[in-house]
VEXDO-777981 format. One line per field, with one value per residue (C-alpha): residue number from 1; residue in three letters; x, y, z. Coordinates in steps of 0.02 Angstrom, whole numbers, plus 50000, padded with zeros to 5 digits. Example, Ala and Ser with C-alpha at 12.3 -4.5 7.8 and 13.67 -1.06 7.14 Angstrom:
REM VEXDO-777981
n <- 1 / 2
res <- ala / ser
X <- 50615 / 50684
Y <- 49775 / 49947
Z <- 50390 / 50357
***
This chain:
REM VEXDO-777981
n <- 1 / 2 / 3 / 4 / 5 / 6 / 7 / 8 / 9 / 10 / 11 / 12 / 13 / 14 / 15 / 16 / 17 / 18 / 19 / 20 / 21 / 22 / 23 / 24 / 25 / 26 / 27 / 28 / 29 / 30 / 31 / 32 / 33 / 34 / 35 / 36 / 37 / 38 / 39 / 40 / 41 / 42 / 43 / 44 / 45 / 46 / 47 / 48 / 49 / 50 / 51 / 52 / 53 / 54 / 55 / 56 / 57 / 58 / 59 / 60 / 61 / 62 / 63 / 64 / 65 / 66 / 67 / 68 / 69 / 70 / 71 / 72 / 73 / 74 / 75 / 76 / 77 / 78 / 79 / 80 / 81 / 82 / 83 / 84 / 85 / 86 / 87 / 88 / 89 / 90 / 91 / 92 / 93 / 94 / 95 / 96 / 97 / 98 / 99 / 100 / 101 / 102 / 103 / 104 / 105 / 106 / 107 / 108 / 109 / 110 / 111 / 112 / 113 / 114 / 115 / 116 / 117 / 118 / 119 / 120 / 121 / 122 / 123 / 124 / 125 / 126 / 127 / 128 / 129 / 130 / 131 / 132 / 133 / 134 / 135 / 136 / 137 / 138 / 139 / 140
res <- met / met / lys / thr / ile / ile / ala / leu / ile / leu / ala / val / ile / phe / leu / phe / ile / ser / ile / ile / his / val / tyr / trp / ala / phe / gly / gly / lys / trp / gly / ser / gly / ser / val / ile / pro / thr / lys / asp / asn / his / thr / lys / val / ala / met / pro / gly / val / leu / pro / thr / leu / ile / val / ala / ala / gly / leu / phe / leu / phe / ala / leu / phe / val / leu / val / lys / ala / arg / leu / ile / asn / ile / val / leu / pro / ala / trp / phe / asn / asn / tyr / gly / leu / tyr / ile / leu / ala / gly / ile / phe / ile / val / arg / ala / ile / gly / asp / phe / asn / tyr / val / gly / phe / phe / lys / lys / ile / lys / ser / thr / lys / phe / ala / gln / gln / asp / thr / lys / phe / tyr / thr / pro / leu / cys / leu / leu / ile / gly / leu / leu / ala / ile / val / leu / ala / asn
X <- 51334 / 51300 / 51106 / 51106 / 51274 / 51128 / 50973 / 51139 / 51149 / 50947 / 50932 / 51065 / 50966 / 50766 / 50833 / 50928 / 50776 / 50673 / 50805 / 50782 / 50558 / 50585 / 50658 / 50586 / 50437 / 50497 / 50529 / 50720 / 50726 / 50920 / 50886 / 50670 / 50685 / 50693 / 50583 / 50422 / 50377 / 50329 / 50234 / 50329 / 50299 / 50359 / 50225 / 50238 / 50088 / 50074 / 50115 / 50101 / 50060 / 50183 / 50074 / 50050 / 50298 / 50282 / 50192 / 50283 / 50439 / 50382 / 50342 / 50518 / 50599 / 50459 / 50542 / 50693 / 50655 / 50584 / 50724 / 50817 / 50707 / 50732 / 50913 / 50872 / 50975 / 50851 / 50703 / 50503 / 50338 / 50269 / 50132 / 50138 / 50089 / 50207 / 50365 / 50343 / 50281 / 50336 / 50480 / 50412 / 50300 / 50427 / 50522 / 50379 / 50329 / 50499 / 50492 / 50321 / 50396 / 50531 / 50462 / 50359 / 50179 / 50214 / 50216 / 50315 / 50399 / 50529 / 50613 / 50450 / 50427 / 50351 / 50401 / 50591 / 50690 / 50600 / 50737 / 50609 / 50635 / 50837 / 50863 / 50739 / 50827 / 51009 / 50954 / 50782 / 50740 / 50884 / 50903 / 50715 / 50773 / 50912 / 50812 / 50684 / 50808 / 50900 / 50750 / 50724 / 50871 / 50853 / 50697 / 50778
Y <- 52500 / 52683 / 52659 / 52583 / 52723 / 52866 / 52751 / 52756 / 52948 / 52979 / 52866 / 52963 / 53134 / 53066 / 52984 / 53164 / 53267 / 53100 / 53136 / 53350 / 53302 / 53201 / 53360 / 53484 / 53383 / 53364 / 53536 / 53551 / 53701 / 53704 / 53764 / 53796 / 53957 / 53967 / 53831 / 53885 / 54010 / 54192 / 54330 / 54470 / 54532 / 54380 / 54333 / 54121 / 54042 / 53916 / 53821 / 53650 / 53540 / 53397 / 53247 / 53315 / 53348 / 53172 / 53121 / 53198 / 53143 / 52930 / 52991 / 53054 / 52906 / 52789 / 52851 / 52781 / 52615 / 52625 / 52696 / 52552 / 52419 / 52497 / 52474 / 52330 / 52365 / 52279 / 52154 / 52205 / 52174 / 52315 / 52326 / 52307 / 52468 / 52553 / 52448 / 52501 / 52690 / 52744 / 52823 / 52927 / 52977 / 53011 / 53106 / 53196 / 53280 / 53361 / 53426 / 53518 / 53574 / 53640 / 53730 / 53813 / 53877 / 54019 / 54147 / 54082 / 53930 / 53868 / 53932 / 54069 / 54122 / 54340 / 54324 / 54293 / 54432 / 54319 / 54209 / 54045 / 54128 / 54150 / 53985 / 53924 / 54001 / 53942 / 53765 / 53707 / 53710 / 53648 / 53503 / 53448 / 53447 / 53350 / 53234 / 53224 / 53213 / 53054 / 52983 / 52977 / 52909 / 52754 / 52759 / 52699
Z <- 52543 / 52539 / 52552 / 52757 / 52767 / 52723 / 52837 / 52979 / 52938 / 52961 / 53113 / 53209 / 53145 / 53203 / 53360 / 53411 / 53389 / 53465 / 53612 / 53587 / 53607 / 53752 / 53847 / 53800 / 53871 / 54046 / 54070 / 53976 / 53931 / 53801 / 53629 / 53674 / 53641 / 53452 / 53407 / 53377 / 53266 / 53284 / 53232 / 53212 / 53393 / 53439 / 53542 / 53494 / 53341 / 53458 / 53624 / 53614 / 53748 / 53840 / 53733 / 53587 / 53591 / 53649 / 53498 / 53381 / 53462 / 53458 / 53261 / 53243 / 53329 / 53206 / 53044 / 53140 / 53163 / 52958 / 52881 / 52964 / 52935 / 52731 / 52733 / 52829 / 52972 / 53089 / 53021 / 53069 / 52955 / 52865 / 52774 / 52575 / 52540 / 52692 / 52631 / 52450 / 52490 / 52653 / 52615 / 52467 / 52637 / 52736 / 52603 / 52567 / 52724 / 52767 / 52585 / 52630 / 52768 / 52704 / 52560 / 52743 / 52756 / 52654 / 52834 / 52991 / 52922 / 52794 / 52610 / 52548 / 52755 / 52723 / 52930 / 52942 / 53063 / 53244 / 53301 / 53246 / 53061 / 53088 / 53181 / 53021 / 52898 / 52938 / 52995 / 53026 / 52870 / 52744 / 52857 / 52851 / 52656 / 52646 / 52770 / 52629 / 52488 / 52568 / 52602 / 52403 / 52368 / 52488 / 52424 / 52232
***
């Protein structure tokens, strides 16, 4: 029962973030002011286009499906290696994101005064850590 709840929480998180990315890809502005890392002079580090944003959205959607498969809430046949190690890969992705790049994102970022950095510290990085830890719990 607990794994079902964890899977549902993760799926909702992934679906919500996926939908936001689709919204941004098609020109939505809500929340977009502090989701791209910026340098100290507030210059954006990178500005992804429509295609990269949609790729992220698709990946997040697939993550949601995957955790639902792992919780046996939907039935999709997966390659054995992915079925066995996928949650650890997923956890690794988000834990590494939480640790960060030691410059703009994560717990160990150097640039901390920008609007993005403040949002990253309050929301994005803790959420990534939570996703990673929940994926590990779901895997065991």
